[in-house]
N, C-alpha and C positions, 0 to 999 in steps of 0.2 A: 210898355208893349214885348211880350213874348217875344225871344228870339228863338228861331227856328233853324235847326243841321239835318239837312237830307241825310237821311240814312238808305232809301234806294227808291226805286223805279219800278211803278206798275208798270208791267208790259202787258198783260191779257187777264183772261178771267180762267180758270179752271175750274171745269165743269158747271153744274148748275143750280149748285146751291150756294153760291155767294162767294166763293173761295178766288181770289186775285193772285196773279203769280208776280213776283218779286225777283228784279237782278237787285241785292243790296249794293248798299255801298257804303258798309259799317264791319267792323272785325267783330261785332259784340251782337250778331244777329239773335242768338237763344236769349238776352237779354234785351235788344231791344224788342223784340216781337214776342215776349211773354205774354201769357194770358194774362190780364184787365193792365197792361200798357195803353196810354194814351197817346197817341200819336195825331198827325194830322195829314191830310190830303190837298193840295194845293190844286185845285181845279180851275183853269183860268184864274184870275186876281179873288177867286172866293176859298178862305181857308176852310174846311170841311175835318172835325175835330171826330176819332173815331176811335176804338176801345177796342183791342185785340181780344177775340172769341176762343182763337184755335191757330196753332203755328207747326207746320211740319217743316221738312224740305222734299223737295221731289225732285229729280235731276238738274240739278246744281243749281235751281230756283227754291227761296222762300213761297210758299205759299199760305196765306193769310186769310183766315175769316174774322170778320169784325162784328159786336153786336150789334144786333138790327137791323142785320145785312144778310140775307138767307135766301137770294134769290141771283141769279145771273144778272134779272134784268136792275137789280139794284147797284149794282158795280162796274157796270159796263161803263157809266160816265168818267170810271177813275182810269180806264185805259189810257197808256202815256202819259200819264200823270206822276209827280216826284211825291214821295211820302218823307214827312219832316218828323224828327222827337223836337219836343223843347230842351233849351239850355239846363232848366233846371232837373232834366232828367239826367243829364251828362257826371260822370265819376271823374276824381282825381286817377290820373293815370301816371304809371311810372318813370323814371329818369328814361329819357331816349325811349318814350312810345309817346303818338300822337292823333288829333282826329283828324280823320282825313281832309274837315274846312280847313284846320290849323296849317296843311301844308297844300294845299290846293290854292294858286295863288302866289307864292311864293318866288321871288327870283333866285336859279339857280346860277351861282358862280362858279368857275374853278378857283383854284388855290391861289391862280396868278393873279387875280380880278379883270377875268374875261367875264360880260355877262351871256349867258348862255341863252336865258330866256325866263318860260316863267310855268309851274306845275301848272296845269291845264285836268288831268285825270290820274287815277292809280289801279293797278291793276295789280289783284292778289293772284299770285302767281304757286302758292302752297309753302313754297322754300321761303321766299323773301318776295316783299310787294315791290312793283316797279312802279317809279311815275313817269309819269309819261309831260315830257318838257318841251312845249310849244316855242319854237326857236327864236331867238328876237330876230336875227339878220333871214327868216323865213327856210323854206326848204323846209325837209323830212323832221318829224318829232324826232326828240331823242329817247331815247328810256335808259334811265336811270334806275339802276337796282340799288334798292336801299340796303347795304350789307357796308359794315364800316372798314370795308376796304375802299369804298368810295364817296360814302357821305361822313364827311370831316366835320364838320358844323352844321346845327341846323337854329335860328336865332329866331323863333318864332315873334317873338315883339319888332322884330325888326323886317318880317316876312323876309327872312333871306335864309339860303342855303347855300355853304360852301361843300363842294365836291373835290376830290382826286381825281385828275383823269388817267384812267389805266388804257395800256393802249389799244387803241382799236374800239373805244367807246364812242366818240364823236363821230365817227364813220355810218 
């Protein structure tokens, strides 16, 4: 059975020629959405394979068109659904680089051993990613910058992240 990893969410259609508007969840948009790339859209519980025919960016969105989907009516069904890439299309990353799916779900602990919560989302800011942590104790989510002064250890196999708490970080 193929393992699939989320690379974006289809938020709308764009124009009348079958383009879709995607909010990406990947650092590799050019690679993920290259012409000829095989992706999958999960609509309800149905997996629909698609092949990228065209990709461009427009106002912070990735616009995609799939082979055989040349009309707005063909892609309306995709709105609000997730876009996936198969595990066999993932490349090896450098040390200290991670795929979103490896970080999301990890437990975040302080150097002192306090369990802060689990990473639920990653926000790209341009300078560095910010990991959104749903607190174990409840309350407002924590925003953890992925910078070496804060993130001390990432153990993917243990689903564990150890951070150094800078002043004001937990407020």
